[in-house]
RODRENSE-917312 format. One record per residue: x, y, z of N, C-alpha, C, O in turn. Coordinates in steps of 0.02 Angstrom, whole numbers, plus 50000, padded with zeros to 5 digits. Layout:
residues N
XYZXYZXYZXYZ...
***
This chain:
residues 158
486704969950572487294971050515487904972950556487984978650579488374967550565488904970750589489574970350539489654966150495489934974350552490584976150509491184974850546491234975850607491644972550507492314971550542492694978150537492644982050490493004978950582493454985250581494224983750602494344980250651494654986150568495364985250586495504990050636495374995950621495764988750696496004992650746496764992650751497064987550734497074997750771497734996450761498105000350826497755005050845498654999650861498985003450895499715002250893499954996950873500065007450917500785006450908501145006250983501095011451015501415002251005501744999851062502415004051062502925001751036502405010051090502955014651081503545012751124504055016251119503545007751165504175005151206504435000551161505045000951167504294996551119504644992251077504394992451010504484987250978504034997850976503864998550919503524991950876503674990050819503084989550918502744982950899501964986250875501634990050910501804984050814501124986450793500624980050802500784974550779500134980850830499654975650838498954977950800498724983650803498684972750765498004974350745497404969050764497504962950770496854971550770496384966950802495804969250751495874974050712495194964950756494574966150730494044967250782493944963750831493724972350764493174974150814492504971750775492304975050728492224967150793491614963850757490984968550770490474967650737491014972850813490404976350841490294983250816489744985950822490744985850791490834993550766490324993050704490334989050658489894998350716489314998750658489405005850633488895008050606489925009950634489945017450610490215017450536490465012350512490165022850505490515023950445491205022950442491595026050477491415017650392492065016650399492455019550350493055018250348492125024250301492595028150255492655024050195492285019250181493145026050160493305023250098493725016450111494335016950113493445010650119493755004150136494175001550079494025002350020494754998250102495154994850039494634988050014494224985550053494714985949953494414979349941494674974249982495174975050016494294968549979494554962050017495104960049972494964959349913495724958949994496324956449968496844953150007496844954250068497144950449990497744945950018498394949349986498384953649942498954946450018499644947750008499844955649998500324957249964499434960050030499524966450037500014967750092500164963050129500234973150100500774976750155500424981750188499974985150163500644982150249500394986950295500914990250340501274986450372500994996650348501484999450400501035004350453500635008550431501165003350521500885007450570501255013150589501865012750596500955018450599501315024450618500855027350668500275029150655501125027850727500655030850786499935029250772499755023350780499505033450753498795032350752498605030650685497995029850680498955029550626498845028650565499125020350540499575017350568498775018150489499055012850461499025012950384498455013050361499505012850342499525012950280499525005750247499915001350265499075004850201499054998350171499154999150084498765002650052499574996450061499764995749987499724988949957499914983849985499474989249898499414982049858499034977249883498684978149933499064972349855498704966149875498304961749811498154964249756498194955749829497864952849773497194950949781497004948549835496744952049726496074951749743495874944949692496154943849638495404941149719495264934349686494684935949637494344941149640494594930449589494104931149539494514931449479494954935549467494254924949431494494924649370495224922449377495374917349408495664926649347496444924849355496674929049409497274929449423496174932749445496424937449505496654943649474496724943749413496784948549509497034954249498497484957549551497424955649610497914962249535498314965949590497904973349592497554976049549498074975249657497964981749671498494987149676499014985349703498454993549655498964998049661498765004249697498975009749679498375003349743498095009549778498415009849853498555004849886498485015249870498605016149940498125017249982497775021949964497975014750032497505016450084497795019050153498355017550174497335023350186497545024050260496975024050296496435026350278497135020950361496725020550415496855024750463497435025050484496345028850489496525033550542496245031350600495625031450606496715028750657496445025850716496005030450768495615027950810496105036550760495705042950794495075042750772494625041650813494915043850697494285043550676493955036650664493345035750661494435031650657494235025250646493855024950574493325021950563494245028550530493955027750450494525025950407495095027650424494425022850354494815021950303494755028050259494215030950257495345030550220495265033850157495715031850105496045026750114495765035350046496195033849995496555039949978496275043449936497125041950001497525048849988497475048949922497485043649890497415055749888497485056949829498325058649817498605063349844498655053849772499405054949763499505057049687499275053949639499855062549684500035065449613500585060549586500965057549625500625059949515501035056749477501765059249486501905064949503502165054549475502915055749452502935058949382502895055049334502985064749372502955067649301503545066149259503565068549203504035062549280504615059449250504435053049226504845050149190503905050249241503815043549231503215043249181502725046849190503255039049129502785039549077502375032649070501915032049029502585027049115502185021449114501645021849182501765024949234501135018649169500565017449220500415023749253500315023849314500375029649215500195036249240500575038449298500305041449344501275036849296501735039949342501655037049416501825040149466501395030749417501305027949486501545020249482501625017849426501635016849534501785010349537501225005949511500635006949524501505000049468501044996349431500634992249496500934990249546499914991349486499634986249535500064980949548500394978549502500094978549613500574973649628500314969849688499844972349718500584963949710500574960449773501134957349794501574956349752501224955349852501884953549876502354957249872502904954549865502324964749876502824969349880503114970749940502904967149986503534975049954503744978250015503414983950032503134987149987503384985950089503184992550110503534993950171503524990050218503824999150171504385001150225504255009550246504125013750204504295010550299504355017450321504985019850355505175017050406505285024850330505915027150364505725034050392505495038850362505865033150455505515038850507505985045050492505745050650487506695043950485507075051350484506855053450410506935059550402506635050550360506385053750301505655054650296505365057050247505325052150361504555051950355504195050350285503705053450265504465045550255504275043250199504135035550192504465031350223503605033950146503575027750136503915024850065503935028150013504135018650073504325015850014504105008949985504075003950021503975008949926503675002349906504074999949849504245002949798504194993049872504794989449820504524982549789504094979149818504754980949738504654974649700503884971749696503454975449672503754966749714503174962749706502964959649635503384959649590502384957449627502214953949566501624958249541501184960249578501644959549474501104962449442500864958149371501244954449340500174959449354499924954849303500334957649226500404963649214500544952949186500854954549127500324958449078499814955449062500434964549056499844967749023499634964348955499074965348931500014961148930499804956748869499534950448874499344947448824499484947848932499404940148955499214940549025499694940349065498574941249052498344941849126498494936149157498464936449219498684930049128498744923349161499534923149186499744919049227499884927849156500644927049174500724934249227500374939249221501244933449276501474937549309502134940949305502564937349280502334946849323502944949949308503224951849377502894954949419503844949849386504194952849450504374960049437504664961849386504194964149488504424970849481505054971649514505164969249570505554975549477506174977949510506264983949515506774986449489505794988149549505744994449551505674997049631505534993049675505765003549644505705005749712505345012949702505545017149662504815013849741504485020449730504445023649809504495019949857504355029649813504345034149879503835038649881503725042149832503485039049933502965044349951503315048950020503425046750076503425055749996503675059350057503075062550101502765067450080502915059550164502275061550198502405068350230501985070350269502935072050218503035078650254502715083050184502455088550196502725081150124502455085750080501705086150080501355081050078501435092950083500735094850081500395091450021499835089150029500695090949962500435086649914500745080849910501335080749893500395074849926500725068249907500965065649841500545064649798501525064549830501725062649758502175057249762502595056349806502055052949704502455046849686503175049449664503195054449628503755046249685504375047349655504645041049646504705037349696504845038949586505155032949572505865032749588506225035849549506135029649637506745030249644507275026649594507815029049578507025020549573507365016449523506845011849497506385009449530506975010649425506525006749387506924999949378506564994949382507504999049368507814991549359508374991949419508964993149408508124990849477508664991549535509124986349541509614987249577509034979949506509394975349512509354970349579509814966349592508814970849617508774968049685508154963249665508224957649690507664964049632507084959049640507104955649566506614951949557507454955749523507424951849463507444945049464507654942049513507224941949408507294934649410507894931949385507974925849384508344936149364509064933549337509434931749395510014929549389
***
């Protein structure tokens, strides 16, 4: 019973993140993300963050969870992230989405999630373009979503 494991490393000389799959690892992988496409990943030293993605089946669905792969322990986890208390939609977190952007800014030690496509809540066959930007400050002892803007004017269909 072999399990695929995502392994990653950061080449500090030129900042390239490389990923490989180790088909022979049989240890505990922790809380693995579901199988999905069109998700975004960011590698930071011995960690890889993954957000969003499209899961097949029926009309498909988008994922709105953040997952963390720790290259030292070789385990996935799903960090607990508190809601943005100033946002009343989607429980104060980004809507599930795919084809979004995911960016890490070193100087702020923060992850940024931007744009992407989400299912229309009234018709799951239709998808809506997100025009928002969210931030997670990795310096904080308690991770918390913070919506930077809701209608940024960058990702709209107009």
